N, C-alpha and C positions, 0 to 999 in steps of 0.2 A: 500655627495661628497667623504668623506673618505672611505665609504663603496665601492664606485665605483672604487676608486684607488686601494684598496686592492683586489677587484675582478679582476682587470686588470693585477695584478702581475703574477698570474699563467698563464694567456693567453700569456703574453709576454715571460715568461720563457719557455713555451712549444714551442715557435717558434725556439729556439735554437736546440731542439731535431730534428726538421724537416728540418733543414738546410742541404744542400748538402755539403759534404766535398770534394770540388773540388781538393784539394791537394792530398787527398787519391786516388781519381779517377785517377789523373794524374800519381801518383806513380805506381798504378796498371797497367795502360796502358803502361807506360815505361818499367815496368818489363816484361809484355807480349811481347812487341816489342823486348826487349833484348833476351828473351827466343827463339823467332822465329828466330832472327838473328843468334844466336848460333846454333840452329838446322839446319838452312840453310847452315851455314858455314861447319858444320860437313857433311851434305849431299853432298855439292859441293866438299869438299876435298876428301871424299870417292869416289865420281864419278871420280875425276881426277886420283886418284890412280888406280881404277878399269879399267880406260880407257888407262892407261899408257901414258898419254899426256906428251910431251916434250915442251920446250919453253913456260912455264907458268909464267905469271906475275900477281901478285895480286895488285889491286889498293887499296888505303886506304878505299874506300867505301865498299869493299868486292866483287867488280866485278873482275872476273878472265878473263885474255885474253890469249888464247892459239894461238900463231902464227903458221899458217899452211904454209903460203908463205909470205916472206918479201915483203914489198912494196918499192917504191922509192919516192924520193922527200920529201917535207915538210909534217909535221904532220898537220892534220885537225885542224882548228882554229874556235872558236866560231863565229857564223854569216856566215860561209861559207856554200854554198850549196853542199850537198853530194849526189852522185849517188851510190846507193847500190843494192846489191842482197842479199837475205837471205832465211833461213829456220829456223823456230822456233819449239823447242821441250820442253816438260816438263821434268824435272829431278826428279827422277832417271829413269823413265820408257821409256824415249826417244819417247814419243808420239808426232808425228808431229801435230802441231795445226795451222800453217800458213807458207806461203812461197811466194816468188816472183811468180807472175803469168806468165804463158806461153802464148805467143801470138798465137792465134788459126791459124792465116794465115802463119806466118813465123816459128813458133815453137821455137822462141827465147824467152828467159826470159825477162819480162818487168821490168825495173829497178824501184826501190822505191827511191824517192827523199825526202830529208828533210834538214832543215837548223840546223846546230849544235847549241845547246843550245837555239834554238828559237822554232822550230816546236814541236808540241805536240806529242811526242813519249815517250815511257817509259824512265825513268831517266837512267836506266842501259845502254841504247843505247847511250845517250849523253856521259856517262862516258866511255864506251868502245871505241866508235869511236873517242873520243878526243885524243887518244894516237895512232891512226892508220895513216899509210901513204897511199897515192894513190897506188892502185894496191895490197894492202895487203889483204890476206885472213886469217881469224881468226875464232876462236870459242869464243864467249862471254858467260861466265857462270855468271848468274845474280841472286843475292838473291831476294827473293820474295818482300821485301820492295821496291826494285828498279825496280820491274816489275809491276805486277798487284795487289800486296799487299793482304790484307785480304778479298777483294771482288772477286778476280779472274776475269775471263772474260767469262761470259756465261757458257756453258757446256764444252768449249774447255780447259779452264785453271782453275783448282780448286783454292780455296783460299790458300794463303801462299805457292804457288808453286815456287820453284827455276826454272829458265829457262836456256835453251841453245839456242844460235843462231849461226848458221854457216853463216858467213857474208863475203862479199867482198866489199871493198871500191873501186869502179871502177873509180870514178872521184871526184875531189874537184874543186869548182869554187868560 
């Protein structure tokens, strides 16, 4: 019996070597996320400087809002239904990847509807539209973590791509 106990000691000790260090993995992932966020911030601030944007506000999340036309009325609130129009581009190459659709019959843009802080859109949209008024036109500059993150979106948006959205908040209900 004692021989069996002594034989088990090396087996139990070897389990420690094979354990996954989840704390180390967590630290590494956080370091990678910080590095991507810093790189996105540098890319976006350079993009702002190169574009000579005026009326730029940075939200604590890292989303930048460039007001192109002031709106009127109250600011959009969580749970309200928003009527929007948009064009989405990757930064810094300004490659168009999505836009409000054009109605084939009328030629008018088809609005995109979503509910603030409820509908499943990228977090950067919730963050940007949360400070906009009805009628406001703006450019949202969104770090990749608040867009499509490390996965990207198919062939249209590469992983870790900061995004630009030219948006209009047409109505709030």
